[in-house]
N, C-alpha and C positions, 0 to 999 in steps of 0.2 A: 135459640138460634142454632140453626144447623151446624152440626160438626162438618167440617172439612177435612181433605185430607192433610192442606198445611196445619192444622192444630195437632192431627197426628203426628206428622213429621219433626213439629215443634216439640213436643212431649216426649219424644223416642231420641232428639236429637239424629235426624236422619235428614236426608233430601225428600222433598215431595216424591221426586222419579223412583227413590227407592221403595215408599211406601206402595208406590203401584206395582214395583215388580215383587212385591211380596204378597200382595192381594192376586196377582197372577201366579204367585210361587214358583216365581224365575228361580230356575236351578242354580244360577249364578251368584244369588243370594245367600250369604251364611246361613246356618240355622242359628246363630246368635244372635244375629240380625232379624230374623223373621221373628224369632220368640218377643223380641226388644220391641218391635213394631206392634207384633198381636196384642201384647199385653197394653200397649198405649191404646189402641183401636178399642179394647175391651173398658179400658178404663174411661173410655170419654164415651160410650157407646157408638162408636160409629161402625157404621154398615155401609159397604158400597153398595152403589147403585150402578148393576152390573148391566141393566139397559143402558142407561146413558152411555156409559164405557162403551159397549158395543157398538152404539151408534157412532162415536167418534173415531175407533179403533176399526170399524168396518167389519166387527167380530161378531159373531152372535153367541159363541161359547159353548156352543151345541155340537154335539158329536152324532152324526147318524148311523144305526144299525139298518145291518141289511140282512133280512134271512134267507133261507134256502126257500125253493118255490115250497115244497110240500110244508108250508110253516104249520098246519092243522098237526100234523103229524110230530113236528117240532115240539108245540105246546105240550104235547102227552108225555113228552119225553121228562121225565127229572134233570135231565142234561140242561134244559131250557134253563130253569130258575136259578140253579147251580154258578152256571157261567155268568147270567144279568147280574146276579149278586156281585162279583168279581169286576163286572165291568163297570156297576154303578158305584162301586167302592173307590175303583182308580179316577172316576170322572169329576165324584163328589169330592176327592182330596184337593182337585185341583180347581176346584168351582164351574166345572163344567156341566152339561145336562146331557140327557141322550134321547135320541128322537128314534122311535123305532119306524122302520117302514113298511107298507100293508100291502097286500097282495097276494092272491091265491096260484097266479100264473107267473111263467118265467117274466112275459110279456109284461102284465100289471108291476112285477117289481122293478122291471128295468124304467117302463117310464118314471115309476115312483123315485127311483135315483136320479132320473134328468132333472127331475123337478124338485130335488130336495139342490143340486149342484147347482143348475143353473137360475133357480128363485134364490140362491144365498141362504138356504135355511139353516145351511151346516157348515162347520168350519172343515168337518173331516170325516170319514167315514169308515166303519169297520166291517168287512165283510165277515160275518160267522160260518164261513163254511168254505172250503177251495172243491171247486171241481175244473175236468176239463174243459177247454174252451169256452171258457164264461164271456158272453159279451159285455157283461156288464164291469168287470175288469179291465178288457180292453178298453172300453168308454172312460174309466176314471185313468187309465194309462193316459190316451191321447188326450183327453183335458188337461193332464200334468196335476189332477188335483191330488190333496193330502188321503192318502187309504191306508190300512193295513188290514191282513186276512189273517184269520185263526184257522189256520191249517198252511199246511206246506204248499207255495205255487207250483202248477203244473209246469207251467214253463216261466222264463226270466226269473229264476229262483235268487239268483244274485242281485238283482236290481229292486227286489219287492220286499219291503218291511212286514215279516209274519211272525206269527207265534203258533208252535206246535210241540207234539210230542214226537220222540222219534217212532214213528208207529213199525216201521218195519222191525228195529230191534224189540220193539214190546212184544209183537205177534209171534217173532222166532223163540223169544223167551218162554210165550205161553204154550207155545206146540213142543219147545222143547221138554217143558216140564211133563208132559201128558207123555212124551216118548220115552222120559227115566221112568215113569211108572210102568212101562210095559205094553204102552199102545201103539200099534202101527197102523189100525186102522180108522184115520181123526180125519173129522170132517170140519169143513169151514162155514161158517154161515156171517155172511157179510149184509152190508148194505147197498145203498145207490151205488152203482159201479161207475157212474159219473164222477164220485168225489173222491179226490186223492187220498183221504186216509183209508178209503175200503181198499184200493190199489195198492198202498202202503203195507196195509194189515196184512191181505193175501200174497203179497210177495214175501214177507217176513215168514209166514205160514209155509212156502214154497221151499224158503232157503232152508229151513229147519228140516223139513222133508228129505230134501234133498242130501243135506250133508250126514242125514244119516242113514240114507241108503234106500230110502222108504219110494216106492214108486206112487205118483200123484193120481189119485183116481178123480175124475172130471164128475162122476156122479155124486161125490161127495162135498161138490163145491155148490154151494145154494147164495143169492143174495135176495133179501127180502127188506121191508119197510121195518126200520127200527123202531118196532112197537109190537105191542104183546101180542099182536095177532099176526104180526108177521113172521114171532116164534112158533104159534099154533102151526102155520103152513107149512114153515120150515119142518118141523117135528113129523108132521104126516106124511112127506115127502120122504124123509129120511130113512123113516119105517118099512116103506112101500118097495125097497132096493134089495135085492136077492141076500145079500151081503151086507148089512148096515153098518156103521161104523159102531165102535165101545167107546170113542170120545170124540168131543168137539170144541172147536175153538170159535167163540161167537163173540160180534165185534160190538154188543151193547148188551147190557144188563137186563133192559126191559123187553129185548127180544129174547136174553136166556130164560128169563123168566115165564115167559110164554112155552117155550119149548119146555121146559118141566113141567108145567101143567097138563100138556097135550101128552106128556110121556107118560103119566102118572096114572090119566085118564084110560090110556092105551095099555096099561097094566106094566109098563116099564119103569122101574125104580132107578133113580139118580142118589148116590154113583154107583150102586150095587151091578147095574147093568149097563149104565151108560155116563162117561165122566163129563163134566163139562167145566171150561174156564170161560169165563166173558171178560167184558173193558169196563171199565168207568167207575165201578166200585162204589154208587148212590147208595143211599141209605137203604133201600128196600134189600140189597145184596146179601145185607148181614142178617135181616129179617125173614129171610124166605127159609123153605123148609124142601130140602137141604139149604144152610148158607151158601150164597155161591162164592168161590172161588174166582177171585176178579183182578183186575189190572186197575192200578188206582193212577188215573191221569192229572190229578189234580185240577179239577175241573175249574176251580175257583181262581186258581193261580193263571192258566190261561184267559179267562177275560180279564183279571187285573194287570198283566203283563199288556195286554192289547191295547188297553184303554191307556196305559201310561205311556207305549210307545208312539200312538198316535199325538198325545199329547206332549211330548217330547218334541216329535216332527214339528208342530204347531209351533211351539213355542221357540226352537232353533233354527230350522227349517233344516236340520240333519233329519237325514232318512236312517235309523239302525237296521245292520242285519236282521237275521234270521234268530228268534229265540227258541231256545229250546229246553221246555218242561220238562224237569225230570219225572218219569213213572215211577212206580213201585209193585211189586206183587204180592197180594195178602190171599196167603191159604185160608181156606174154611173147610167146607164140608162136602163142596158138590164134585170130589174126585178120588179114586182109589186106584191101588196098584192091581196090576194083572199080570204080574210077575209069576213064572210058575215058581212053587215053593214058598212064594209069598204071603205073609197074612194079608186078608180081605181087609184094607184097612182107609179111614177116610183122612184128609190132611184139611 
């Protein structure tokens, strides 16, 4: 004989509706009650039939993930599996599944989102990027469909639920670090200029230079793909400048690794001849030679909190405000002081 919700409710001494709310991980149910109900479920060997529940509630318990249009590049970057791990854990804790959108062009991705929404395939959507004038975001707003953005929105910041770092502050601190080491010829290597993250980091870099009274040189700012090859292209362009920079703020560890490798091939040593600070603090930043000084943006937490945010929205109807994930600076061996009278040292 099949075990039912009523059997669990009787053993746990709660109402059947309470068992249903525990299965949905409703935040209004106390942890004490959740523990008692889950013990009863385990003792009886009860497993929720999520398909039947979804049909009854007109809910799929699936969250759609929307990648940027350059998805092939995204897959190659260690940022992706880490943020996906955070998303997966946040969803799994609440018995939700993830559906990854496919498509190589913006039009293909847009069509995929429309199919997910109009086909009732997902309960909500997480945009894994934030860019200027995004027609997917506009579509979701017009449909009043639940969504969360990983990244600060370009518009409607007070009206959209998002998860992000303070990228302006992070880039400002990274640039300040190089300035304190005596560098004035500091370059900035960013990614896609339509991404809000790139614009914010560029803004932080410029703010630090301005406060230090250092003129920003346009030829020191380059934008490449967040890939090893993008870093290689940036390195070659920088060294072609008559007076190349002595330090770089690089928006991504993988790109920074490409820069270090290209510089080495051209006979330029890091950090002896050029210092580098990058972002993300993925595993290989510690294993590279030299180990990269990097801003740890807590990638896992970005994904985890995005999943929690959309699920909270779906369960309560409330749209949480923006969540800022803290970052921290990890000093390694890719920077050195060039102050007069200072010893050449790595940090």
